[in-house]
C-alpha atoms as one frame of an Amber mdcrd trajectory, in Angstrom:
protein
  -4.185   1.316  10.797  -2.464  -0.475  13.612   0.425  -2.901  13.696   0.358
  -6.636  14.322   3.135  -9.153  14.733   3.600 -12.699  15.929   5.699 -15.823
  16.018   4.505 -19.388  15.495   6.899 -21.992  16.895   7.211 -25.716  16.132
   9.779 -26.692  18.736   7.317 -27.096  21.605   8.566 -23.924  23.298   6.511
 -20.755  23.493   7.981 -17.616  21.891   9.549 -15.197  24.331   7.405 -12.258
  25.409  10.432  -9.988  25.063  10.805 -10.979  21.400   7.183 -10.044  20.765
   7.632  -6.783  22.651  10.582  -5.861  20.436   8.478  -6.535  17.332   5.636
  -4.443  18.727   7.902  -1.511  19.586   9.197  -1.538  16.013   5.612  -0.924
  14.839   4.695   1.849  17.267   4.418   4.474  14.545   1.470   2.405  13.288
  -0.095   2.109  16.731   0.975   4.754  19.251  -1.964   4.371  21.649  -1.420
   0.940  23.183   0.931  -2.004  22.875   0.062  -5.508  24.097   1.493  -9.006
  23.926  -0.134 -12.409  24.357   1.815 -15.669  24.648   0.218 -19.074  24.142
   1.637 -22.605  24.173   3.324 -22.411  20.745   2.369 -18.999  19.416   2.602
 -15.392  20.437   0.828 -12.286  19.147   1.696  -8.618  19.535  -0.390  -5.577
  18.690   0.377  -1.852  18.476  -2.956  -0.052  18.449  -4.091   3.127  16.766
  -7.422   3.704  18.521  -9.977   4.726  15.888 -13.078   2.757  16.937 -14.231
   2.251  20.522 -11.115   4.056  21.670 -11.450   3.148  25.367 -12.007  -0.588
  24.865 -11.341  -3.178  22.140  -7.920  -4.073  23.483  -5.913  -6.542  21.437
  -4.984  -9.337  21.005  -8.620 -10.263  21.690  -9.929 -13.667  22.780 -13.217
 -15.395  22.068 -15.371 -16.162  25.151 -14.867 -19.912  24.673 -11.087 -19.416
  24.673 -10.656 -20.960  21.214  -9.649 -17.964  19.089  -7.065 -15.227  19.636
  -7.109 -12.362  17.128  -4.972  -9.346  16.230  -6.475  -6.958  13.669  -4.885
  -4.184  11.624  -7.306  -1.970   9.730 -11.041  -1.369   9.796 -14.039  -3.659
   9.244 -16.455  -1.190   7.703 -19.539  -3.425   7.932 -19.000  -4.414  11.550
 -22.245  -2.755  12.671 -24.424  -4.794  10.296 -22.542  -8.008  11.058 -23.085
  -7.360  14.758 -26.860  -7.614  14.246 -26.464 -10.963  12.451 -24.319 -12.744
  15.026 -25.640 -14.429  18.150 -22.984 -13.119  20.495 -23.025 -11.124  23.791
 -20.988  -8.144  22.618 -19.176  -6.113  25.262 -17.419  -3.537  23.052 -18.397
  -1.250  20.170 -15.350  -2.082  18.116 -14.852  -4.156  14.990 -12.313  -6.601
  16.472 -14.913  -8.278  18.666 -17.100  -8.780  15.583 -14.232 -10.657  13.930
 -13.709 -12.762  17.050 -17.431 -13.551  17.329 -17.701 -14.485  13.653 -14.703
 -16.813  13.851 -16.107 -18.489  16.946 -19.475 -19.075  15.266 -18.491 -19.792
  11.658 -14.765 -20.531  11.504 -12.125 -18.947   9.278 -14.482 -18.688   6.284
 -16.165 -15.827   8.156 -13.480 -13.475   6.824 -15.214 -13.616   3.427 -18.105
 -11.654   4.964 -15.859  -8.803   6.068 -15.810  -5.488   4.224 -13.065  -2.920
   4.460  -9.297  -3.015   4.532  -7.623  -5.303   6.986  -4.866  -7.704   7.882
  -5.704 -10.352  10.468  -3.696 -12.836  12.497  -6.073 -15.383  14.057  -4.873
 -18.390  16.024  -7.166 -21.368  16.580  -6.146 -22.933  19.894  -8.289 -26.021
  19.221  -6.726 -27.005  15.894  -3.360 -25.329  16.406  -3.624 -23.531  13.038
  -2.569 -19.897  12.736  -4.367 -17.963   9.996  -2.991 -14.851   8.272  -5.604
 -12.971   6.228  -5.173 -10.012   3.888  -7.982  -7.860   2.464  -9.198  -8.209
  -1.112  -7.232  -5.365  -2.703  -4.163  -5.569  -0.469  -4.614  -2.133   1.127
  -3.151  -3.427   4.387   0.219  -5.217   4.289   1.127  -8.546   5.888   4.516
 -10.272   5.691   6.001 -13.508   6.977   9.416 -15.077   7.310  10.749 -18.476
   8.327  12.985 -18.204  11.398  14.755 -20.967  13.330  12.055 -23.150  14.862
   9.097 -21.210  13.501   7.478 -18.597  11.268   7.312 -14.908  12.150   4.749
 -12.524  10.676   4.113  -8.790  10.909   2.550  -5.716   9.327   5.952  -4.450
   8.252   9.236  -6.028   7.262  11.229  -4.138   9.897   9.468  -6.070  12.665
  10.625  -9.326  11.070  14.196  -8.049  10.867  14.173  -7.521  14.634  14.337
 -11.262  15.303  16.099 -14.265  13.826  19.310 -14.310  11.810  20.325 -11.383
   9.624  18.649 -11.327   6.225  20.327 -10.770   2.878  19.220  -9.073  -0.319
  17.071 -11.215  -2.589  19.116 -10.892  -5.770  16.411 -12.686  -7.764  14.084
  -9.719  -7.167  16.447  -7.163  -8.675  15.221  -7.684 -12.236  11.669  -6.786
 -11.201  12.879  -3.738  -9.299  15.003  -2.448 -12.182  12.067  -2.933 -14.541
   9.329  -1.310 -12.468  10.831  -0.016  -9.195   8.592  -2.529  -7.404   8.735
  -6.211  -6.504   5.540  -8.207  -7.205   4.027 -10.291  -4.421   4.795 -12.671
  -2.852   8.450 -11.592  -3.102  10.334  -8.649  -1.602  13.873  -7.320  -1.867
  14.588  -9.063   1.455  15.554 -12.699   0.959  13.082 -15.020   2.661  10.581
 -12.260   3.508   7.298 -12.858   1.691   3.985 -11.052   1.325   0.636 -12.661
   1.928  -1.095 -12.127  -1.420  -4.061  -9.718  -1.601  -7.371 -11.534  -1.248
  -5.609 -14.580   0.219  -5.328 -16.253   3.589  -2.350 -18.280   4.722  -2.742
 -21.206   7.115   0.257 -22.195   9.261  -0.234 -25.748  10.516   1.240 -27.242
  13.714   3.773 -29.133  11.561   5.107 -25.934  10.055   3.429 -26.064   6.660
   2.206 -22.744   5.230  -0.379 -22.735   2.452  -2.090 -19.740   0.868  -5.704
 -19.918  -0.312  -7.352 -17.337  -2.572 -10.684 -16.131  -1.190 -11.459 -13.260
  -3.595 -10.934 -12.482  -7.281 -12.402  -9.670  -9.419 -15.450 -10.663 -11.508
 -15.454 -10.981 -15.286 -16.955  -8.242 -17.460 -20.675  -8.387 -18.146 -21.753
  -9.114 -21.737 -22.148  -6.193 -24.127 -25.571  -4.559 -24.214 -26.468  -4.962
 -20.530 -25.223  -1.552 -19.383 -26.322   1.811 -20.737 -24.243   4.920 -20.124
 -26.887   6.327 -17.775 -27.099   3.128 -15.752 -23.311   2.999 -15.408 -23.082
   6.623 -14.243 -25.831   6.104 -11.669 -24.301   2.845 -10.413 -20.842   4.391
 -10.031 -22.275   7.409  -8.211 -24.206   5.190  -5.801 -21.154   2.958  -5.362
 -18.880   5.854  -4.475 -21.420   7.194  -1.982 -21.686   3.861  -0.180 -17.927
   3.369  -0.245 -17.317   6.763   1.378 -20.066   6.118   3.922 -18.350   2.874
   4.887 -14.915   4.518   5.089 -16.223   7.090   7.584 -16.570   4.471  10.322
 -14.529   6.230  13.006 -14.723   7.715  16.490 -11.879  10.174  15.788 -11.425
  13.174  13.442 -11.320  12.454   9.685  -9.735  14.475   6.876  -9.283  14.155
   3.114  -6.156  14.284   0.975  -6.874  16.505  -2.037  -4.605  15.260  -4.789
  -5.854  17.572  -7.528  -7.927  15.009  -9.432 -11.639  14.313  -9.712 -11.390
  11.200  -7.530 -10.210  12.942  -4.367 -12.608  15.853  -4.984 -15.518  13.423
  -5.274 -14.492  11.676  -2.048 -14.348  15.051  -0.281 -17.755  16.045  -1.643
 -19.354  12.809  -0.471 -17.863  13.267   3.009 -19.347  16.763   3.152 -22.765
  15.394   2.189 -22.592  12.767   4.903 -21.055  14.917   7.643 -22.465  18.432
   7.626 -21.810  19.177  11.300 -18.271  20.584  10.915 -15.869  21.814   8.192
 -13.947  19.030   6.484 -10.159  19.255   6.916  -8.393  18.829   3.570  -4.666
  18.447   2.939  -2.438  19.051  -0.065   1.276  19.059  -0.663   3.671  20.324
  -3.288   7.365  20.506  -4.064   9.296  23.682  -4.731   9.995  22.429  -8.259
   6.326  22.077  -9.161   4.677  24.852 -11.163   3.316  27.576  -8.849  -0.226
  26.950 -10.082  -0.222  23.303  -8.966  -0.870  24.013  -5.285  -2.906  27.063
  -6.291  -5.292  24.826  -8.204  -5.705  22.458  -5.264  -6.282  25.523  -3.084
  -8.944  26.674  -5.562 -10.602  23.247  -5.398 -10.721  23.473  -1.600 -12.150
  26.987  -1.826 -14.883  25.910  -4.242 -15.784  22.971  -2.025 -15.540  24.851
   1.266 -13.042  22.607   3.028 -10.737  23.659   5.863  -7.550  23.509   3.833
  -3.961  22.814   4.903  -0.872  22.916   2.681   2.681  21.647   2.953   5.432
  22.678   0.556   8.782  20.914   0.650  12.191  21.809  -0.733  14.914  19.698
  -2.261  16.961  20.064   0.917  14.083  18.544   2.890  14.311  15.435   0.747
  18.044  14.954   1.148  17.723  15.417   4.901  14.843  12.916   5.142  15.942
  10.381   2.520  17.353   7.876   5.000  14.448   8.112   7.441  11.903   7.902
   4.651  13.613   4.792   3.251  13.388   3.183   6.693   9.646   3.795   6.797
   9.149   2.785   3.178  11.204  -0.462   3.523  11.946  -0.233  -0.174  13.858
   2.093  -2.484  12.039   5.419  -2.781  10.188   5.185  -6.081   9.758   8.900
  -6.656  11.065  12.084  -5.001   7.423  13.116  -4.575   7.206  10.460  -1.872
   8.931  12.841   0.512   6.127  15.328  -0.064   3.512  12.811   1.058   5.750
  11.876   3.991   5.772  15.522   5.065   2.030  15.749   4.519   1.455  12.792
   6.849   3.447  14.462   9.615   1.373  17.633   9.233  -2.040  15.946   8.939
  -1.340  13.828  12.026  -1.490  16.963  14.149  -5.209  17.502  13.500  -6.815
  14.221  12.340  -6.350  10.496  12.913  -7.972   9.163   9.699  -7.283  10.367
   6.154  -9.385   9.456   3.095  -7.908   9.740  -0.391  -8.868   9.240  -4.021
  -6.291   6.495  -4.565  -7.541   3.920  -7.051  -9.695   6.276  -9.108  -7.183
   6.473 -11.949  -6.552   2.743 -11.902 -10.266   1.892 -12.122 -11.767   4.836
 -14.027  -8.971   7.228 -14.922  -6.570   7.692 -17.773  -3.158   6.489 -16.719
  -0.666   7.267 -19.502   0.306   3.631 -20.068  -3.340   2.736 -20.804  -2.962
   4.455 -24.172  -0.282   1.901 -25.013  -2.147  -1.102 -23.633  -2.764  -2.628
 -27.045   0.850  -2.176 -28.120   2.107  -3.451 -24.763   0.153  -6.668 -25.243
   2.341  -7.470 -28.251   5.626  -6.037 -26.987   7.325  -9.450 -26.857   6.823
  -9.784 -30.639   8.482  -6.474 -31.475  12.115  -6.038 -32.599  14.581  -5.479
 -29.770  15.038  -1.696 -30.057  11.319  -1.082 -30.579  10.472  -3.358 -27.665
  12.914  -1.470 -25.416  11.343   1.834 -26.467   7.860   0.535 -25.611   9.070
  -0.681 -22.219  10.454   2.764 -21.431   7.228   4.465 -22.541   5.421   2.141
 -20.155   7.587   3.483 -17.326  10.392   0.910 -17.094  13.617   2.550 -15.869
  15.617  -0.186 -17.604  14.412  -2.238 -20.569  14.873  -6.019 -20.485  18.083
  -5.919 -22.517  19.544  -3.301 -20.160  18.554  -5.275 -17.092  20.202  -8.378
 -18.467  23.425  -6.452 -18.969  23.302  -5.038 -15.424  22.528  -8.404 -13.815
  24.499 -10.650 -16.134  21.525 -12.943 -16.816  17.800 -13.029 -17.445  15.492
 -13.415 -14.429  14.840 -16.982 -13.248  11.736 -18.574 -14.732   9.785 -18.402
 -11.470  10.295 -14.626 -11.312   9.142 -13.804 -14.819   5.876 -11.921 -15.162
   2.828 -13.990 -16.057   0.348 -12.247 -18.399  -2.883 -11.178 -16.751  -6.014
 -12.486 -18.513  -8.791 -10.151 -19.611 -11.463  -9.491 -22.199  -9.353  -7.062
 -24.265  -6.046  -5.133 -23.968  -7.600  -2.333 -21.909  -9.350  -4.763 -19.559
  -6.147  -6.763 -19.160  -4.212  -3.601 -18.319  -6.734  -2.550 -15.655  -6.687
  -6.023 -14.122  -2.901  -6.028 -14.125  -2.873  -2.645 -12.385  -5.181  -3.970
  -9.653  -3.137  -7.150  -9.383   0.332  -5.554  -9.259   0.576  -1.754  -9.564
  -1.849  -1.017  -6.740  -0.843  -3.500  -4.003   2.869  -3.766  -4.790   3.476
  -0.071  -5.343   0.787   2.552  -4.722  -0.923   0.936  -1.727   2.305  -0.277
  -0.167   3.763   3.217  -0.528   0.615   4.907   0.755   0.424   2.624   3.787
   4.016   3.335   4.821   3.908   7.073   4.254   0.607   7.714   6.045   1.356
   5.393   8.964   4.670   7.205   9.423   2.498   9.994  10.826   0.439   7.531
  12.930  -2.578   7.983  10.665  -5.169   5.508   9.478  -5.361   5.797   5.679
  -8.473   4.748   3.773  -8.966   4.858  -0.030 -12.788   4.566  -0.459 -12.588
   4.162  -4.254 -11.001   0.765  -3.591 -14.007  -0.520  -1.678 -14.269  -4.022
  -3.119 -17.928  -3.550  -4.107 -17.016  -0.518  -6.222 -14.060  -2.406  -7.678
 -16.304  -5.321  -8.601 -18.718  -2.891 -10.278 -15.885  -1.356 -12.310 -14.759
  -4.766 -13.535 -18.294  -5.759 -14.493 -18.565  -2.774 -16.834 -17.379  -3.693
 -20.355 -14.638  -1.591 -21.922 -17.204  -0.095 -24.319 -18.884   1.472 -21.276
 -15.744   2.489 -19.414 -14.070   4.089 -22.451 -15.919   6.717 -24.503 -14.387
   8.550 -27.486 -11.000   7.395 -26.304 -11.532   8.856 -22.809 -11.345   6.649
 -19.733 -12.162   9.489 -17.342 -15.669  10.316 -18.433 -17.492   7.799 -16.224
 -16.060   9.032 -12.922 -16.374  12.636 -14.073 -20.061  12.225 -14.947 -20.722
  10.471 -11.631 -19.089  13.437  -9.860 -21.078  16.212 -11.589 -23.989  16.333
  -9.104 -21.566  17.127  -6.250 -18.273  18.478  -7.574 -18.044  21.992  -9.113
 -17.776  21.902 -12.897 -14.651  24.036 -12.745 -12.928  21.141 -10.960 -14.224
  18.457 -13.321 -13.665  20.267 -16.601 -10.230  21.682 -15.862  -7.835  20.505
 -18.595  -5.964  17.481 -17.332  -2.188  17.272 -17.546   0.163  14.564 -16.383
   1.708  15.182 -12.971   4.846  17.304 -13.371   8.068  15.363 -13.119  10.723
  16.406 -10.660  13.765  17.749 -12.579  16.081  15.379 -10.771  19.341  16.796
 -12.025  18.638  20.279 -10.661  16.779  19.264  -7.510  19.817  17.949  -5.674
  22.173  20.401  -3.985  25.048  19.548  -6.303  23.092  17.930  -9.136  21.919
  14.360  -9.533  25.065  13.222 -11.352  27.339  14.573  -8.629  25.273  12.728
  -6.023  25.404   9.597  -8.169  29.186   9.810  -8.431  29.431  10.186  -4.666
  27.248   7.159  -3.906  27.623   4.865  -6.904  31.213   5.727  -7.750  32.641
   5.132  -4.294  34.641   1.956  -3.520  31.968   0.881  -1.033  29.002   1.098
  -3.396  26.877  -2.036  -3.080  25.101  -1.350  -6.364  28.343  -0.966  -8.287
  29.660  -4.239  -6.837  26.425  -6.198  -7.312  25.467  -5.009 -10.791  27.781
  -4.864 -13.779  30.419  -2.274 -12.722  31.116  -1.157 -16.272  27.427  -0.556
 -16.991  26.959   1.386 -13.745  30.102   3.424 -14.394  29.025   4.180 -17.952
  25.690   5.484 -16.719  27.221   7.577 -13.955  29.850   9.095 -16.247  27.633
   9.497 -19.307  27.370  13.083 -20.583  23.729  12.417 -21.473  21.282  14.398
 -19.347  17.942  13.130 -20.614  14.917  12.251 -18.504  15.454   8.503 -19.064
  19.061   8.663 -17.848  17.972  10.663 -14.797  15.312   8.044 -14.048  17.894
   5.269 -14.309  20.310   7.074 -12.001  17.498   7.730  -9.542  16.538   4.038
  -9.590  20.088   2.958  -8.765  20.610   5.701  -6.181  17.419   4.723  -4.356
  18.527   1.088  -4.357  21.899   2.110  -2.904  20.231   4.161  -0.172  17.861
   1.296   0.661  20.800  -1.093   1.013  22.653   1.415   3.181  19.604   1.918
   5.420  19.005  -1.780   6.101  22.370  -3.451   5.544  25.124  -0.868   5.638
  24.459   0.915   8.898  22.023   0.912  11.771  18.757   2.481  10.565  17.765
   5.852  11.919  14.754   4.683  13.918  12.324   7.300  15.235  12.194   7.280
  19.020   9.455   4.832  20.136   6.652   5.931  22.386   6.127   4.346  25.779
   4.343   1.000  25.693   2.417  -1.214  28.041   3.261  -4.898  27.707   0.437
  -7.127  28.848   1.083 -10.863  28.917  -2.375 -12.389  29.283  -3.378 -16.000
  29.934  -4.760 -17.762  26.872  -8.270 -17.984  28.226  -8.824 -14.318  29.004
 -11.619 -12.753  26.905
């Protein structure tokens, strides 16, 4: 990953180079190797580079030879080598950015539809005056924008947008979504006026200030029944994973794998070992001191069976409390789970030995057995259930607060434009998978993964979310993906030729929950009283005070009450980090600001 930022103005004045430099410095954890700024007549781009491909060249923002296009790229174009052979262009670098520039110069903005990989792109067309913001199909890479006086600012992370323009406020209309899922669906965020470019979309900013998003990718429909046999599906998934991992290995710097304990990450590691036999594969795992002792031991056993060069990080409760504020700053959202601090610590450790980390993220969402899938049929009819039953179903699906509880906390139902729209699909299971890919992945898991790995200045790549593999998964009917009630069998069978059977056939259990009430120094409820019961609590003033007080003072100590307290505590800490006090910003590395003329290639 890298970091990109920019400002498009409509007042006739060019954005200040210093403004762009400030935005770039805010993103230096994403790109510690080089920082550059380009200023044009009514637009400016900034780039903080993490050098992964063609490390000595490929400086950004990059210009087309005819001077028409200026491009800043975050991410990796995994098919850049094959595209290079198809384009009539005198290439001068080995990197993927020049391929993007050449394709835009030859074919226009529609060229992005030929790109594979994970990426966010800001491309300005000096001839038409249109600035294009493009986000990859699955939304692995983030891209935000915000209207500011006289223009529109955009960046890889929200914090870069907060560095310019007037102070932002909390988007109160997004609180219902947060209280219901601990995430905010795109295009909205918890920051008022800060929006996400939707996954698989591109946004065009015209010279008159109009911004319009266009969808350029959607998952395919399921194939008709009878086309796929079990054997064909297993072979296709195995081939798809192999090609996805091959593509994700495009790098000129050391690569490692995050072993998460599941079949997906083990299969990714095994494919890397097949493709790169010249050196041991670094693998990384992390645990918390409240996890069962055998949890890290099992990951260690997996690494031993597979012959990886294994590294472990184990974090304590005190580590979390010490890092909570800093982690919230990186995350830009309330911390969804205490386990996030473990991955944060893992990123700091892995960054000492590798620059790219592959993971098995997406395997459960496409082929695995997420717990809420078992309730997918019931969830489809939840709105028809009686109130108490409906609330129970919502909680089983992971909602911290059911709809009736959220309405009490907020004083009203969410506005119509913020209510969830059902995701279409062939059957309840298919609809649930599509909804996960539409919301759970980009708005939660991928957003979280991006922030936590880039906090350690690492490029993070989840090969199982290669769009070709995703399209294959969606083409398979539910009757092929689910066998005897199991949704895991397809990925497990595809893994058998490479992954030890002991890893595949180990009995699966849900990830252990952190016992929140005992993990804090003085107990979760004492911490909640300190933060949520104080006169300065933003949560207690914004939500219904009586409802917050009742929760804080309740003698109940169940898992659901702990989850609710955690949800409110994380929201309070997020507000404190971004609105209550100056954020604890890691010290930026030195940068080189290069203001280049618009015609420089």
